[in-house]
C-alpha positions in Angstrom: 0.0 0.0 0.0 1.3 3.4 -0.9 -0.1 5.2 2.1 -1.4 4.4 5.5 -5.2 3.9 5.7 -7.6 3.4 8.6 -9.8 0.3 8.9 -12.7 2.5 7.9 -10.8 3.6 4.8 -10.1 -0.1 3.9 -13.7 -1.2 4.5 -15.0 1.7 2.3 -12.5 1.0 -0.4 -13.4 -2.6 -0.4 -17.1 -1.8 -0.8 -16.4 0.7 -3.7 -14.1 -1.7 -5.4 -16.5 -4.7 -5.1 -19.3 -2.5 -6.6 -17.1 -1.5 -9.5 -16.3 -5.2 -10.1 -20.0 -6.1 -10.2 -20.3 -4.0 -13.3 -18.4 -6.7 -15.2 -19.9 -9.6 -13.3 -23.4 -8.5 -14.0 -23.0 -7.4 -17.7 -20.6 -9.9 -19.2 -22.1 -11.9 -22.0 -22.3 -15.5 -20.8 -21.6 -16.9 -24.3 -18.6 -14.9 -25.6 -17.3 -13.0 -22.6 -17.7 -9.6 -24.2 -18.7 -6.6 -21.9 -20.7 -3.5 -23.0 -19.4 0.0 -23.0 -22.1 1.2 -20.6 -25.0 -0.2 -18.6 -27.5 1.5 -20.8 -29.9 -0.6 -22.8 -28.5 -1.6 -26.2 -25.0 -0.5 -25.5 -22.3 -2.0 -27.8 -19.1 -3.6 -26.6 -16.1 -1.5 -26.0 -12.9 -3.5 -26.6 -11.1 -1.4 -24.0 -13.7 -2.3 -21.4 -13.0 -5.9 -22.2 -9.4 -5.3 -21.4 -10.4 -3.9 -18.0 -12.7 -6.9 -17.4 -9.8 -9.3 -18.1 -7.7 -7.4 -15.6 -10.5 -7.3 -13.0 -11.0 -11.0 -12.8 -7.6 -11.8 -11.1 -8.4 -9.1 -8.5 -11.9 -10.6 -7.9 -10.4 -14.0 -7.4 -7.8 -12.8 -4.9 -10.5 -10.7 -3.1 -12.9 -13.7 -2.9 -15.6 -12.1 -5.1 -15.3 -14.7 -7.9 -14.1 -18.3 -8.1 -11.0 -19.0 -10.1 -13.0 -21.3 -12.3 -15.5 -18.6 -13.2 -12.8 -16.1 -13.9 -10.9 -18.6 -16.1 -14.1 -19.4 -18.0 -15.0 -15.8 -18.7 -11.4 -15.1 -19.7 -11.1 -18.1 -22.0 -14.5 -17.3 -23.6 -13.5 -13.8 -24.7 -9.9 -14.8 -25.7 -11.4 -17.6 -27.9 -13.8 -15.1 -29.4 -11.1 -12.7 -30.4 -8.9 -15.5 -31.7 -11.7 -16.7 -34.0 -13.1 -13.3 -34.9 -13.3 -12.0 -38.4 -10.0 -10.2 -39.1 -10.9 -9.4 -42.7 -11.1 -5.6 -42.2 -14.4 -5.3 -43.9 -17.1 -2.9 -42.6 -18.8 -5.9 -40.9 -15.7 -7.5 -39.5 -14.4 -7.5 -35.9 -10.9 -6.3 -36.8 -7.9 -6.2 -39.1 -4.1 -6.8 -38.7 -4.6 -8.0 -35.1 -6.4 -4.7 -34.2 -10.1 -4.4 -33.4 -12.8 -2.0 -34.1 -13.5 0.3 -31.1 -17.2 -0.8 -30.7 -18.7 -4.2 -31.5 -22.1 -5.8 -31.4 -22.3 -7.8 -28.2 -23.9 -10.8 -29.9 -22.2 -11.1 -33.3 -19.0 -9.3 -32.5 -19.3 -7.2 -35.7 -18.3 -3.6 -36.0 -21.0 -1.1 -35.0 -21.4 2.7 -35.4 -18.8 2.8 -38.2 -16.3 2.9 -35.5 -12.6 3.1 -36.2 -10.0 0.3 -35.9 -8.6 1.7 -32.6 -4.9 1.4 -31.8 -5.1 2.6 -28.3 -8.3 0.6 -27.4 -6.7 -2.5 -28.9 -3.6 -1.8 -26.7 -5.9 -1.6 -23.6 -7.5 -4.9 -24.6 -4.2 -6.6 -25.1 -2.9 -5.3 -21.8 -5.9 -7.1 -20.2 -5.1 -10.2 -22.3 -1.5 -10.3 -21.0 -2.7 -9.6 -17.5 -4.9 -12.8 -17.7 -1.9 -14.7 -19.1 0.3 -13.5 -16.2 -2.2 -14.6 -13.6 -3.4 -18.0 -14.9 0.0 -19.8 -14.6 -1.2 -23.3 -13.6 -0.2 -26.3 -15.7 -3.8 -27.3 -16.4 -5.3 -27.7 -20.0 -7.5 -24.6 -19.7 -4.8 -22.3 -18.3 -2.2 -23.5 -20.8 -4.7 -22.8 -23.6 -5.4 -19.4 -22.2 -1.7 -18.5 -22.2 -1.3 -19.9 -25.7 -4.2 -17.8 -27.1 -3.0 -14.7 -25.3 0.4 -15.1 -27.0 -1.3 -15.6 -30.4 -3.4 -12.4 -30.0 -0.4 -10.3 -29.0 1.9 -11.7 -31.7 -0.6 -11.1 -34.5 -1.0 -7.3 -33.8 0.8 -5.6 -36.6 2.1 -2.5 -34.8 4.5 -1.7 -37.7 1.6 -1.4 -40.1 -0.1 1.0 -37.7 2.8 3.5 -38.3 1.6 3.9 -41.9 5.1 4.7 -42.9 5.4 7.6 -40.5 7.4 8.1 -37.3 4.6 7.6 -34.8 1.6 5.3 -34.5 -1.6 6.3 -36.2 -4.7 6.6 -33.9 -7.1 4.7 -36.1 -8.1 3.2 -39.5 -11.4 2.7 -41.3 -12.2 0.4 -44.2 -14.0 3.3 -45.9 -11.1 5.8 -45.9 -7.9 4.1 -44.6 -5.8 5.6 -41.8 -7.2 8.6 -39.9 -5.3 11.8 -40.7 -3.7 12.2 -37.3 -1.3 10.4 -35.1 -0.3 10.8 -31.5 0.9 14.3 -30.6 1.4 15.4 -27.0 1.5 13.4 -23.9 -1.5 11.0 -23.6 -2.5 7.6 -22.3 -0.5 5.9 -25.0 2.6 4.8 -23.1 1.1 1.3 -22.8 0.4 1.3 -26.5 4.0 2.2 -27.4 5.5 -0.2 -24.8 3.5 -3.1 -26.3 4.4 -2.0 -29.8 8.1 -1.8 -29.0 8.1 -5.2 -27.3 6.5 -7.2 -30.1 8.6 -10.1 -31.3 6.7 -10.3 -34.6 5.6 -6.8 -35.8 7.4 -4.2 -33.7 7.3 -0.5 -34.7 10.3 0.6 -36.7 12.8 3.4 -36.0 12.8 5.5 -32.9 9.0 5.6 -32.8 8.7 6.2 -29.1 11.1 9.1 -29.1 9.3 10.6 -32.1 6.2 10.7 -29.9 7.9 12.1 -26.8 9.4 15.1 -28.7 5.8 16.3 -29.1 5.4 16.5 -25.3 4.6 19.8 -23.6 6.4 20.6 -20.3 4.7 23.4 -18.4 4.7 25.4 -15.2 1.2 25.7 -13.8 0.4 27.1 -10.4 4.1 27.2 -9.5 4.5 23.5 -10.4 6.4 21.9 -13.3 4.8 18.9 -15.0 4.3 17.1 -18.3 1.0 18.6 -19.5 -2.2 16.7 -20.2 -5.5 18.3 -19.3 -7.8 15.4 -18.6 -7.1 13.2 -15.6 -7.6 9.9 -17.4 -4.4 10.5 -19.4 -2.6 10.4 -16.1 -4.3 7.1 -15.1 -4.8 4.6 -17.9 -1.3 3.4 -18.6 -0.7 3.4 -14.8 -3.4 0.8 -14.4 -0.9 -1.8 -15.8 2.5 -0.2 -15.5 4.2 0.6 -12.2 6.1 3.9 -13.2 7.5 4.5 -9.7 11.2 5.0 -10.1 11.5 4.0 -13.8 12.3 6.8 -16.2 12.6 7.2 -20.0 14.9 9.7 -21.6 12.4 12.5 -21.3 11.8 12.0 -17.6 15.5 11.5 -16.8 16.1 15.0 -18.2 13.3 16.4 -16.1 14.4 14.5 -13.0 10.9 13.1 -12.5 8.9 10.0 -13.5 5.4 9.4 -14.8 4.1 8.4 -11.3 5.3 11.7 -9.8 3.9 13.5 -12.8 0.5 12.1 -12.2 0.7 13.2 -8.5 1.5 16.7 -9.7 -1.5 16.5 -12.1 -3.8 15.8 -9.2 -2.5 18.8 -7.3 -2.9 21.0 -10.3 -6.5 19.8 -10.8 -7.3 20.5 -7.2 -5.8 24.0 -7.4 -7.7 24.8 -10.6 -11.0 23.8 -8.9 -10.1 25.8 -5.8 -9.5 28.9 -7.9 -12.6 28.2 -10.0 -11.9 30.7 -12.8 -15.3 30.2 -14.4 -17.3 30.3 -11.2 -18.9 26.9 -11.5 -21.0 25.5 -8.7 -19.4 22.7 -6.6 -15.8 23.5 -7.5 -13.3 23.8 -4.6 -10.4 21.9 -3.0 -12.8 18.9 -2.5 -14.7 19.4 -5.7 -12.4 18.6 -8.7 -11.9 15.9 -11.3 -12.0 17.1 -15.0 -11.6 14.1 -17.3 -13.1 12.2 -20.2 -16.6 11.5 -19.1 -20.3 11.8 -19.9 -21.8 15.2 -19.6 -24.9 17.4 -20.3 -25.3 18.4 -23.9 -26.5 21.7 -25.5 -30.0 20.3 -25.4 -30.0 20.9 -21.6 -31.7 24.0 -20.4 -29.3 26.9 -19.7 -28.9 28.0 -16.1 -30.7 31.2 -15.4 -31.3 31.7 -19.1 -27.5 32.3 -19.4 -26.0 31.1 -22.7 -23.7 28.2 -22.1 -21.9 25.6 -24.2 -22.2 22.0 -23.0 -20.1 19.3 -24.4 -21.8 16.0 -23.9 -19.3 13.2 -23.7 -15.9 14.9 -23.9 -12.4 14.9 -22.6 -12.5 17.9 -20.2 -9.2 19.3 -18.9 -7.3 21.7 -16.8 -6.5 24.5 -17.1 -7.3 25.2 -20.8 -10.6 23.3 -21.0 -12.9 22.3 -22.2 -14.8 23.0 -19.0 -18.5 23.3 -18.6 -18.9 22.6 -14.9 -18.9 18.8 -15.2 -16.9 16.7 -12.8 -15.9 13.0 -12.7 -15.9 11.4 -9.3 -14.4 8.1 -10.8 -11.4 10.1 -12.0 -10.9 11.4 -8.5 -11.1 7.9 -6.9 -8.8 6.6 -9.6 -6.2 9.1 -8.4 -5.8 7.2 -5.2 -2.3 5.7 -5.7 -0.9 9.2 -6.4 -2.5 11.2 -3.7 -4.5 9.0 -1.3 -5.6 11.5 1.3 -6.7 14.1 -1.4 -8.5 11.5 -3.4 -10.4 10.1 -0.5 -11.4 13.5 0.9 -12.5 14.5 -2.6 -14.8 11.6 -3.3 -16.2 11.5 0.2 -17.1 15.2 0.1 -18.7 14.7 -3.3 -20.8 11.9 -1.9 -21.9 14.0 1.0 -22.9 17.0 -1.2 -24.3 15.0 -4.1 -25.4 11.5 -2.8 -27.3 10.9 -6.1 -24.0 10.3 -7.9 -23.9 6.9 -6.3 -26.3 4.3 -7.7 -26.1 0.5 -7.3 -23.0 1.3 -5.1 -21.2 2.7 -8.2 -20.1 6.2 -9.1 -21.8 7.8 -12.0 -19.6 8.9 -14.9 -20.1 12.5 -14.1 -22.2 15.2 -12.5 -22.7 18.9 -13.0 -23.8 21.0 -10.0 -24.2 24.1 -12.1 -27.1 22.5 -13.9 -29.4 22.0 -10.9 -32.9 20.7 -11.3 -35.9 22.4 -9.7 -35.2 20.3 -6.5 -31.7 21.6 -6.4 -30.1 18.3 -7.3 -27.1 18.3 -9.7 -27.3 16.9 -13.2 -26.0 13.3 -13.0 -25.1 11.0 -15.9 -27.4 8.0 -16.2 -26.2 4.4 -16.0 -22.5 3.5 -15.6 -19.5 3.3 -17.9 -17.2 0.3 -18.0 -14.1 2.4 -18.4 -14.9 4.3 -15.2 -15.5 1.1 -13.2 -12.5 -0.6 -14.6 -10.0 2.2 -13.8 -11.5 2.6 -10.3 -11.2 -1.1 -9.6 -7.6 -1.3 -10.9 -6.3 1.8 -9.2 -7.8 0.9 -5.9 -6.1 -2.4 -6.2 -2.8 -0.9 -7.1 -3.1 1.3 -4.1 -4.1 -1.6 -1.8 -1.9 -4.5 -2.9 -0.2 -3.6 -6.2 -1.5 -6.8 -7.8 -1.9 -5.5 -11.4 1.5 -3.9 -11.3 3.1 -7.1 -9.9 1.5 -9.2 -12.6 2.7 -7.0 -15.4 6.2 -6.6 -14.0 6.5 -10.3 -14.8 5.4 -9.9 -18.5 8.6 -10.1 -20.6 6.8 -8.4 -23.6 6.0 -5.3 -21.6 9.4 -5.3 -19.9 11.2 -5.6 -23.2 9.0 -2.8 -24.7 9.7 -0.5 -21.8 13.4 -1.1 -22.1 13.4 -0.5 -25.9 11.6 2.7 -25.3 14.5 3.8 -23.1 13.1 3.2 -19.6 15.7 2.5 -17.0 16.1 2.0 -13.2 13.7 1.0 -10.5 12.1 -2.4 -10.7 13.4 -2.8 -14.3 16.8 -3.6 -12.8 15.2 -6.8 -11.3 11.8 -7.5 -13.0 9.8 -10.5 -11.9 10.1 -13.5 -14.2 7.1 -15.6 -14.9 8.0 -16.7 -18.4 6.0 -15.6 -21.4 2.9 -13.8 -20.3 
């Protein structure tokens, strides 16, 4: 554990974590192991949410919330599905070149919403696949099969193709128009993507792809603190769900005498200070009311407050300090900050719950709420249903704070370790990584 916690803290965290896990346990398709993007009726599958589900099952087994047999069954079901999925790249397929479309039909597994072949979401899925392989190490037929399929899925991802002849990895591809006309620029959640792409024994990226990405970084001084800028909190969380960045540094962070874990801690403090200053005068913003991230939100169809014109962004990546900001906060993003700033995160979420108890339903935090858009009864606007990405990152970051299990599992994955080293990471646990064989 990264910080001391009282028994009350532990009991509360256990309850919140168990409720987050129940999202996956209740919504997983019993036939193919796929998991929907949200709990809303008719929601398609998000491949990234499946990656979080695969990472959640080992935690659930260790916490006694799920039997090992059930966790193995769900994991095998979904790995077999992706192994056997249509990789033809047609508009009706599941994927292409080892990547997968962002959103899939939960029954057929076919692409929906004309979504893109998503490089980052495939990386989050593969991170979950490799987590499962790192956990299920027994010499039984099913666990041996799981590890074999996981290896197959990782090895067939053509990361080199995703460069499209450029220096960095493209963000997406569509059968109708080919690669999307933008790559990764600026710091983002993509470190896990690049680490997996660098570590591939079959289709690694070429050239100094990782360095070409990091030269687009933006180092800033905000509120008298230096940090690697990214506005939304989720950017400072997602790769950390699987990678323990404490004490390991790439070339960029060695020059800055920092690391990505410390950078996320600073990002939390900057978020909190921005909300305390509250430059736009939004309701509910203060030192215990913060958390701008990618989340659901009210749209322009909502009534303006006091007939005052206001732009509302719907689902968007809100950020600090340059926006967008429409008064919408994400409590899951605050709770997922637990490993970096335990006291601040706990105080923030508990105060949000005291002020706006309606943000908790079925024991789970809503994606977002907006106190500036109060209804007639004074209650804040609250997102309906739940999002799998929110529940997944909450579950994993609570566990990384409590036991470090996801971090320990992935420290034993040679593909990830090799990728980090090829990207230039040195020091810390990379000097003596755990060895579990191929993950």
